[in-house]
N, C-alpha and C positions, 0 to 999 in steps of 0.2 A: 505494498499498500502506498502511496505517496504522501508520507510525513507533511511535505508543505502544503499540499491539496488540503489534509485536512484539517491543519493549521490556520488555513485562509477561512475555510467553509465556519471553522468553529468559530471563530472570530467575529465572522459576519453573523452567525447565529446569534453571538451575545450583544452586539451593538442595539438590537430593538429591545432584548430583553435590560441592558443596564437602564436605559433609557427609564421604563416602567418602574423598573427597580428604586432607582434615583426620585423618582416624581412620588412614590410610593412612601419612600422614607421621610421626604421633605412636606408630606403634611405635619411633620413636627419640626421647630427649627431647627436645624444643627449648623455648625461651621466646618469646615473641611475634614479635619481630621476625626469628629466624631461621626461625620457621614461616613466617611471610607470606612471607622471601626463596626460602625449599625451594620455596612452593606457585608464585610467579611464574617462578622460572627453570624450573618445568615445565611452564608455560604455564596455570596456574591463579591469576590473580592475584586478590586479594582484599583490598579496604581493610580499614582498621583497625575503621571502626564497622559491619563485618560479623563480622569474626573473631571480638573480644573476647567481644560478646555470646552468639556461637556456642560460644567454649570454655568460657564460664559454665554453657550450658545444658547442655552436653554433661559437663561436671562434675558438674551438679546431678541430670543423670539417672544416674551412676556409672558412666559410660563411660571419664572421664580422672579422672588423679591430679594434683595440683598441688603444689608446694610452692615457699617463697620460700628464695632462697638468695643468697649475695653472689659476686658474679664482677664483674670489674674495677672494683673497690670500688663495686657499684650494686646494690643490691637489685632481683633479677628472679626472675619467678613460672615456674618450667619445669613442663611439661606433660609428662604421657607418658601411654598407655593403661592404664587396670585391667585386672585378669585378665577381668572380666565385658565391659568393652569391646573386651578382644582376640577374645572369643567373638562379641561382636555384631558386628565388624569381619568375621570369618570368614564369616558366616553373611549379612551385607550385599553382599560381595564376591559370593558365588556365586549372590545375588541380580542383580546388576547385571550378571554376566557372561550368565544366564539372559536376559534383558530384552535385553542388547545381542547374543543371538545371535537372539533373535527379530526383532529391529527389523531386523536385518543381512536375515534372509530374508524379512522384509515390504517392505522396500526394495527388495530386490533384485525380488522379483516384482512390484514396481510399476514398477521398469525396465523387463523382460521385456513388461509389459503395454503400456508407451508404445510401445516398438520394434514389437512385435507390430501394436498399432494403427497406429502409423504406416506400414507395409508395407500395411497392409490399406487403410487410406485411402487412400494411393498408387495399388493395384490397382484399387479402384473410381473413382476419378479419371482411369485411364487410362494411369497412371505406373508404371513399374516400377523 
């Protein structure tokens, strides 16, 4: 198997999932480090070089609001969903659930086809 191809496809698959995960986490306010930690704790690790450009892009699209505040004697940028971001998140979540449901059906029917095919193949070869 081509490892480079797999890695490219894996990253492509993760991109859309990361957007949904970030929006979901930002229903509550976070700054960058706590957002990365919360995502990683839930199994969705993301490096800084991916997270911060994503946050800037989502803010430029009007989905996030941020503000600088001092905490623990350091300035930190806190992010949370904008009102429009919350609406988009809910729509994306419904779409994700629909896609996930469809994929579950497709993958399940693929398993049934493989199982049925294996049984039929065994019968053709005189095995049962």
